[in-house]
TIRO-771894 format. One record per residue: x, y negated, z negated of N, C-alpha, C in turn; residue in one letter; residue number from 0. Coordinates in steps of 0.02 Angstrom, whole numbers, plus 50000, padded with zeros to 5 digits. Atoms other than C-alpha are relative to their C-alpha. Last residue first. Example, Ala and Ser with C-alpha at 12.3 -4.5 7.8 and 13.67 -1.06 7.14 Angstrom:
BEGIN
<n.px: 49958; n.py: 50059; n.pz: 50003; ca.px: 50684; ca.py: 50053; ca.pz: 49643; c.px: 49961; c.py: 49945; c.pz: 49963; residuo: S; num: 1>
<n.px: 50045; n.py: 50059; n.pz: 50000; ca.px: 50615; ca.py: 50225; ca.pz: 49610; c.px: 50045; c.py: 49940; c.pz: 50000; residuo: A; num: 0>
***
This chain:
BEGIN
<n.px: 49979; n.py: 50014; n.pz: 50069; ca.px: 47542; ca.py: 48868; ca.pz: 52567; c.px: 50074; c.py: 49987; c.pz: 49996; residuo: X; num: 83>
<n.px: 49967; n.py: 49944; n.pz: 50035; ca.px: 47498; ca.py: 48853; ca.pz: 52751; c.px: 50018; c.py: 49980; c.pz: 49929; residuo: X; num: 82>
<n.px: 50051; n.py: 49966; n.pz: 50040; ca.px: 47373; ca.py: 48722; ca.pz: 52810; c.px: 50029; c.py: 50060; c.pz: 49962; residuo: X; num: 81>
<n.px: 50035; n.py: 50047; n.pz: 50042; ca.px: 47506; ca.py: 48600; ca.pz: 52872; c.px: 49948; c.py: 50033; c.pz: 49956; residuo: X; num: 80>
<n.px: 50052; n.py: 50041; n.pz: 49967; ca.px: 47562; ca.py: 48719; ca.pz: 53008; c.px: 49969; c.py: 49949; c.pz: 49953; residuo: X; num: 79>
<n.px: 50048; n.py: 50028; n.pz: 50048; ca.px: 47727; ca.py: 48799; ca.pz: 52959; c.px: 49950; c.py: 49958; c.pz: 50037; residuo: X; num: 78>
<n.px: 50017; n.py: 50072; n.pz: 49992; ca.px: 47815; ca.py: 48902; ca.pz: 53090; c.px: 49947; c.py: 49980; c.pz: 49948; residuo: X; num: 77>
<n.px: 49948; n.py: 50041; n.pz: 50029; ca.px: 47894; ca.py: 49067; ca.pz: 53037; c.px: 49984; c.py: 49925; c.pz: 50003; residuo: X; num: 76>
<n.px: 50000; n.py: 49990; n.pz: 50073; ca.px: 47739; ca.py: 49171; ca.pz: 53067; c.px: 50051; c.py: 49955; c.pz: 49965; residuo: X; num: 75>
<n.px: 50056; n.py: 50038; n.pz: 50028; ca.px: 47721; ca.py: 49098; ca.pz: 53242; c.px: 49996; c.py: 50008; c.pz: 49924; residuo: X; num: 74>
<n.px: 49979; n.py: 50069; n.pz: 50009; ca.px: 47896; ca.py: 49163; ca.pz: 53284; c.px: 49944; c.py: 49958; c.pz: 49970; residuo: X; num: 73>
<n.px: 49965; n.py: 50005; n.pz: 50064; ca.px: 47837; ca.py: 49340; ca.pz: 53257; c.px: 50020; c.py: 49928; c.pz: 49985; residuo: X; num: 72>
<n.px: 50050; n.py: 49988; n.pz: 50052; ca.px: 47712; ca.py: 49322; ca.pz: 53400; c.px: 50033; c.py: 49993; c.pz: 49931; residuo: X; num: 71>
<n.px: 50043; n.py: 50060; n.pz: 50004; ca.px: 47842; ca.py: 49243; ca.pz: 53514; c.px: 49947; c.py: 50008; c.pz: 49946; residuo: X; num: 70>
<n.px: 49961; n.py: 50055; n.pz: 50030; ca.px: 47966; ca.py: 49382; ca.pz: 53474; c.px: 49957; c.py: 49938; c.pz: 49991; residuo: X; num: 69>
<n.px: 49996; n.py: 49985; n.pz: 50072; ca.px: 47836; ca.py: 49517; ca.pz: 53510; c.px: 50038; c.py: 49944; c.pz: 49964; residuo: X; num: 68>
<n.px: 50066; n.py: 50013; n.pz: 50028; ca.px: 47801; ca.py: 49438; ca.pz: 53680; c.px: 50000; c.py: 50011; c.pz: 49925; residuo: X; num: 67>
<n.px: 50009; n.py: 50072; n.pz: 49996; ca.px: 47985; ca.py: 49434; ca.pz: 53723; c.px: 49933; c.py: 49979; c.pz: 49969; residuo: X; num: 66>
<n.px: 49966; n.py: 50033; n.pz: 50056; ca.px: 48005; ca.py: 49611; ca.pz: 53658; c.px: 49993; c.py: 49924; c.pz: 50002; residuo: X; num: 65>
<n.px: 50048; n.py: 50034; n.pz: 50043; ca.px: 47873; ca.py: 49684; ca.pz: 53774; c.px: 50032; c.py: 49961; c.pz: 49944; residuo: X; num: 64>
<n.px: 50043; n.py: 50043; n.pz: 49959; ca.px: 47983; ca.py: 49737; ca.pz: 53922; c.px: 49949; c.py: 49961; c.pz: 49958; residuo: X; num: 63>
<n.px: 49966; n.py: 50062; n.pz: 49981; ca.px: 48114; ca.py: 49801; ca.pz: 53800; c.px: 49957; c.py: 49953; c.pz: 50041; residuo: X; num: 62>
<n.px: 49968; n.py: 49994; n.pz: 49934; ca.px: 47989; ca.py: 49928; ca.pz: 53732; c.px: 50032; c.py: 49933; c.pz: 50019; residuo: X; num: 61>
<n.px: 50036; n.py: 50040; n.pz: 49951; ca.px: 47957; ca.py: 49899; ca.pz: 53546; c.px: 50036; c.py: 50006; c.pz: 50067; residuo: X; num: 60>
<n.px: 50053; n.py: 49960; n.pz: 49970; ca.px: 48023; ca.py: 50043; ca.pz: 53441; c.px: 49960; c.py: 49962; c.pz: 50053; residuo: X; num: 59>
<n.px: 49970; n.py: 49949; n.pz: 49957; ca.px: 48188; ca.py: 49957; ca.pz: 53401; c.px: 49949; c.py: 50043; c.pz: 50036; residuo: X; num: 58>
<n.px: 49975; n.py: 50032; n.pz: 49939; ca.px: 48092; ca.py: 49807; ca.pz: 53336; c.px: 50028; c.py: 50051; c.pz: 50048; residuo: X; num: 57>
<n.px: 50059; n.py: 50013; n.pz: 49958; ca.px: 47998; ca.py: 49915; ca.pz: 53209; c.px: 50023; c.py: 49972; c.pz: 50068; residuo: X; num: 56>
<n.px: 50026; n.py: 49934; n.pz: 49982; ca.px: 48157; ca.py: 49987; ca.pz: 53134; c.px: 49938; c.py: 49993; c.pz: 50044; residuo: X; num: 55>
<n.px: 49962; n.py: 49971; n.pz: 49945; ca.px: 48234; ca.py: 49814; ca.pz: 53145; c.px: 49974; c.py: 50069; c.pz: 50020; residuo: X; num: 54>
<n.px: 50029; n.py: 50022; n.pz: 49936; ca.px: 48098; ca.py: 49733; ca.pz: 53040; c.px: 50035; c.py: 50034; c.pz: 50058; residuo: X; num: 53>
<n.px: 49956; n.py: 50038; n.pz: 49956; ca.px: 48157; ca.py: 49835; ca.pz: 52891; c.px: 49966; c.py: 49983; c.pz: 50066; residuo: X; num: 52>
<n.px: 50044; n.py: 50032; n.pz: 49950; ca.px: 48024; ca.py: 49887; ca.pz: 52769; c.px: 50040; c.py: 49956; c.pz: 50047; residuo: X; num: 51>
<n.px: 50058; n.py: 49959; n.pz: 49982; ca.px: 48116; ca.py: 50014; ca.pz: 52661; c.px: 49956; c.py: 49971; c.pz: 50054; residuo: X; num: 50>
<n.px: 50061; n.py: 50042; n.pz: 50003; ca.px: 48285; ca.py: 49926; ca.pz: 52662; c.px: 49940; c.py: 50040; c.pz: 50023; residuo: X; num: 49>
<n.px: 50040; n.py: 49979; n.pz: 50058; ca.px: 48419; ca.py: 50059; ca.pz: 52630; c.px: 49935; c.py: 49960; c.pz: 49994; residuo: X; num: 48>
<n.px: 50033; n.py: 49936; n.pz: 49987; ca.px: 48496; ca.py: 50045; ca.pz: 52804; c.px: 49956; c.py: 50024; c.pz: 49942; residuo: X; num: 47>
<n.px: 49997; n.py: 49963; n.pz: 50062; ca.px: 48529; ca.py: 49859; ca.pz: 52777; c.px: 49964; c.py: 50066; c.pz: 50009; residuo: X; num: 46>
<n.px: 50058; n.py: 49960; n.pz: 50019; ca.px: 48563; ca.py: 49786; ca.pz: 52948; c.px: 50013; c.py: 50037; c.pz: 49935; residuo: X; num: 45>
<n.px: 50060; n.py: 50039; n.pz: 50017; ca.px: 48680; ca.py: 49640; ca.pz: 52980; c.px: 49941; c.py: 50041; c.pz: 49976; residuo: X; num: 44>
<n.px: 49989; n.py: 50057; n.pz: 50045; ca.px: 48854; ca.py: 49717; ca.pz: 52976; c.px: 49934; c.py: 49970; c.pz: 49976; residuo: X; num: 43>
<n.px: 49968; n.py: 49977; n.pz: 50061; ca.px: 48831; ca.py: 49891; ca.pz: 53048; c.px: 50009; c.py: 49944; c.pz: 49949; residuo: X; num: 42>
<n.px: 50049; n.py: 49963; n.pz: 50040; ca.px: 48706; ca.py: 49828; ca.pz: 53175; c.px: 50030; c.py: 50022; c.pz: 49933; residuo: X; num: 41>
<n.px: 50042; n.py: 50049; n.pz: 50036; ca.px: 48834; ca.py: 49700; ca.pz: 53235; c.px: 49948; c.py: 50035; c.pz: 49956; residuo: X; num: 40>
<n.px: 49964; n.py: 50022; n.pz: 50060; ca.px: 48954; ca.py: 49842; ca.pz: 53278; c.px: 49959; c.py: 49950; c.pz: 49959; residuo: X; num: 39>
<n.px: 49950; n.py: 50051; n.pz: 49986; ca.px: 48819; ca.py: 49908; ca.pz: 53395; c.px: 50039; c.py: 49983; c.pz: 49936; residuo: X; num: 38>
<n.px: 50027; n.py: 50066; n.pz: 50013; ca.px: 48729; ca.py: 50072; ca.pz: 53369; c.px: 50055; c.py: 49950; c.pz: 50017; residuo: X; num: 37>
<n.px: 50043; n.py: 50022; n.pz: 49944; ca.px: 48753; ca.py: 50252; ca.pz: 53423; c.px: 49964; c.py: 49934; c.pz: 49983; residuo: X; num: 36>
<n.px: 50068; n.py: 50003; n.pz: 50027; ca.px: 48823; ca.py: 50309; ca.pz: 53254; c.px: 49949; c.py: 49978; c.pz: 50052; residuo: X; num: 35>
<n.px: 50017; n.py: 49935; n.pz: 50030; ca.px: 48987; ca.py: 50367; ca.pz: 53332; c.px: 49928; c.py: 50002; c.pz: 49975; residuo: X; num: 34>
<n.px: 50005; n.py: 49950; n.pz: 49947; ca.px: 48996; ca.py: 50215; ca.pz: 53444; c.px: 49979; c.py: 50068; c.pz: 49973; residuo: X; num: 33>
<n.px: 50060; n.py: 50015; n.pz: 49962; ca.px: 48958; ca.py: 50099; ca.pz: 53300; c.px: 49989; c.py: 50049; c.pz: 50056; residuo: X; num: 32>
<n.px: 50057; n.py: 49976; n.pz: 50041; ca.px: 49091; ca.py: 50185; ca.pz: 53195; c.px: 49934; c.py: 49987; c.pz: 50036; residuo: X; num: 31>
<n.px: 49997; n.py: 49927; n.pz: 50003; ca.px: 49222; ca.py: 50164; ca.pz: 53331; c.px: 49941; c.py: 50028; c.pz: 49961; residuo: X; num: 30>
<n.px: 50018; n.py: 49974; n.pz: 49934; ca.px: 49170; ca.py: 49984; ca.pz: 53366; c.px: 50000; c.py: 50076; c.pz: 50001; residuo: X; num: 29>
<n.px: 50072; n.py: 50009; n.pz: 49990; ca.px: 49170; ca.py: 49939; ca.pz: 53181; c.px: 49978; c.py: 50029; c.pz: 50067; residuo: X; num: 28>
<n.px: 50034; n.py: 49955; n.pz: 50046; ca.px: 49344; ca.py: 50013; ca.pz: 53157; c.px: 49925; c.py: 49996; c.pz: 50010; residuo: X; num: 27>
<n.px: 49996; n.py: 49931; n.pz: 49974; ca.px: 49411; ca.py: 49928; ca.pz: 53314; c.px: 49965; c.py: 50050; c.pz: 49955; residuo: X; num: 26>
<n.px: 50043; n.py: 49992; n.pz: 49941; ca.px: 49340; ca.py: 49760; ca.pz: 53252; c.px: 50006; c.py: 50071; c.pz: 50029; residuo: X; num: 25>
<n.px: 49970; n.py: 50025; n.pz: 49938; ca.px: 49422; ca.py: 49776; ca.pz: 53083; c.px: 49952; c.py: 50012; c.pz: 50057; residuo: X; num: 24>
<n.px: 50012; n.py: 49959; n.pz: 49941; ca.px: 49344; ca.py: 49793; ca.pz: 52911; c.px: 50034; c.py: 49968; c.pz: 50060; residuo: X; num: 23>
<n.px: 50055; n.py: 50024; n.pz: 49959; ca.px: 49426; ca.py: 49704; ca.pz: 52766; c.px: 49990; c.py: 50048; c.pz: 50059; residuo: X; num: 22>
<n.px: 49981; n.py: 50025; n.pz: 49934; ca.px: 49534; ca.py: 49793; ca.pz: 52639; c.px: 49937; c.py: 49976; c.pz: 50035; residuo: X; num: 21>
<n.px: 49928; n.py: 50011; n.pz: 50005; ca.px: 49522; ca.py: 49828; ca.pz: 52452; c.px: 50028; c.py: 49976; c.pz: 50067; residuo: X; num: 20>
<n.px: 49984; n.py: 50070; n.pz: 49984; ca.px: 49334; ca.py: 49808; ca.pz: 52452; c.px: 50074; c.py: 49983; c.pz: 49989; residuo: X; num: 19>
<n.px: 49980; n.py: 50028; n.pz: 50065; ca.px: 49307; ca.py: 49979; ca.pz: 52370; c.px: 50023; c.py: 49927; c.pz: 50007; residuo: X; num: 18>
<n.px: 50057; n.py: 49995; n.pz: 50045; ca.px: 49207; ca.py: 50031; ca.pz: 52523; c.px: 50017; c.py: 49973; c.pz: 49930; residuo: X; num: 17>
<n.px: 50052; n.py: 50048; n.pz: 49979; ca.px: 49345; ca.py: 49966; ca.pz: 52636; c.px: 49942; c.py: 50000; c.pz: 49951; residuo: X; num: 16>
<n.px: 49977; n.py: 50066; n.pz: 50022; ca.px: 49481; ca.py: 50060; ca.pz: 52542; c.px: 49948; c.py: 49947; c.pz: 50017; residuo: X; num: 15>
<n.px: 49997; n.py: 49998; n.pz: 50073; ca.px: 49386; ca.py: 50224; ca.pz: 52561; c.px: 50021; c.py: 49932; c.pz: 49973; residuo: X; num: 14>
<n.px: 50069; n.py: 50006; n.pz: 50024; ca.px: 49343; ca.py: 50182; ca.pz: 52741; c.px: 49999; c.py: 49998; c.pz: 49924; residuo: X; num: 13>
<n.px: 50020; n.py: 50070; n.pz: 49996; ca.px: 49527; ca.py: 50152; ca.pz: 52780; c.px: 49930; c.py: 49989; c.pz: 49972; residuo: X; num: 12>
<n.px: 49961; n.py: 50039; n.pz: 50049; ca.px: 49575; ca.py: 50324; ca.pz: 52716; c.px: 49982; c.py: 49926; c.pz: 50000; residuo: X; num: 11>
<n.px: 50016; n.py: 49987; n.pz: 50070; ca.px: 49427; ca.py: 50399; ca.pz: 52809; c.px: 50043; c.py: 49963; c.pz: 49950; residuo: X; num: 10>
<n.px: 50003; n.py: 50062; n.pz: 50037; ca.px: 49455; ca.py: 50313; ca.pz: 52978; c.px: 49990; c.py: 50011; c.pz: 49924; residuo: X; num: 9>
<n.px: 49947; n.py: 50045; n.pz: 49977; ca.px: 49513; ca.py: 50464; ca.pz: 53080; c.px: 50003; c.py: 49937; c.pz: 49956; residuo: X; num: 8>
<n.px: 49937; n.py: 49970; n.pz: 50021; ca.px: 49405; ca.py: 50583; ca.pz: 52979; c.px: 50058; c.py: 49954; c.pz: 50018; residuo: X; num: 7>
<n.px: 49990; n.py: 50012; n.pz: 50071; ca.px: 49259; ca.py: 50464; ca.pz: 53000; c.px: 50065; c.py: 50031; c.pz: 49975; residuo: X; num: 6>
<n.px: 49987; n.py: 50071; n.pz: 50011; ca.px: 49275; ca.py: 50460; ca.pz: 53188; c.px: 50015; c.py: 49987; c.pz: 49927; residuo: X; num: 5>
<n.px: 49934; n.py: 50016; n.pz: 49973; ca.px: 49290; ca.py: 50648; ca.pz: 53202; c.px: 50020; c.py: 49928; c.pz: 49989; residuo: X; num: 4>
<n.px: 49951; n.py: 49968; n.pz: 50044; ca.px: 49141; ca.py: 50673; ca.pz: 53087; c.px: 50071; c.py: 49985; c.pz: 50024; residuo: X; num: 3>
<n.px: 49990; n.py: 50041; n.pz: 50060; ca.px: 49040; ca.py: 50545; ca.pz: 53183; c.px: 50052; c.py: 50030; c.pz: 49953; residuo: X; num: 2>
<n.px: 49961; n.py: 50060; n.pz: 49985; ca.px: 49066; ca.py: 50632; ca.pz: 53348; c.px: 50014; c.py: 49960; c.pz: 49938; residuo: X; num: 1>
<n.px: 50004; n.py: 50044; n.pz: 50057; ca.px: 49007; ca.py: 50798; ca.pz: 53281; c.px: 50044; c.py: 49939; c.pz: 50011; residuo: X; num: 0>
***
């Protein structure tokens, strides 16, 4: 239980963090990211409660196809004159 050991070590800090009494630290994010098998950035930018998160789909795309997927998604963000 890697996460349990990490959380026990950081539990007092986590309690204060969740109540916004202290700010997170890089070592805290790295330890939690390691325990959860994600990057520290994932902990900050991803909303785990979002039902239709693009990240859950992105993580399933093989790395060799992500460039193509990015280019396809990019077309949705570009306005063409005929869009509403």
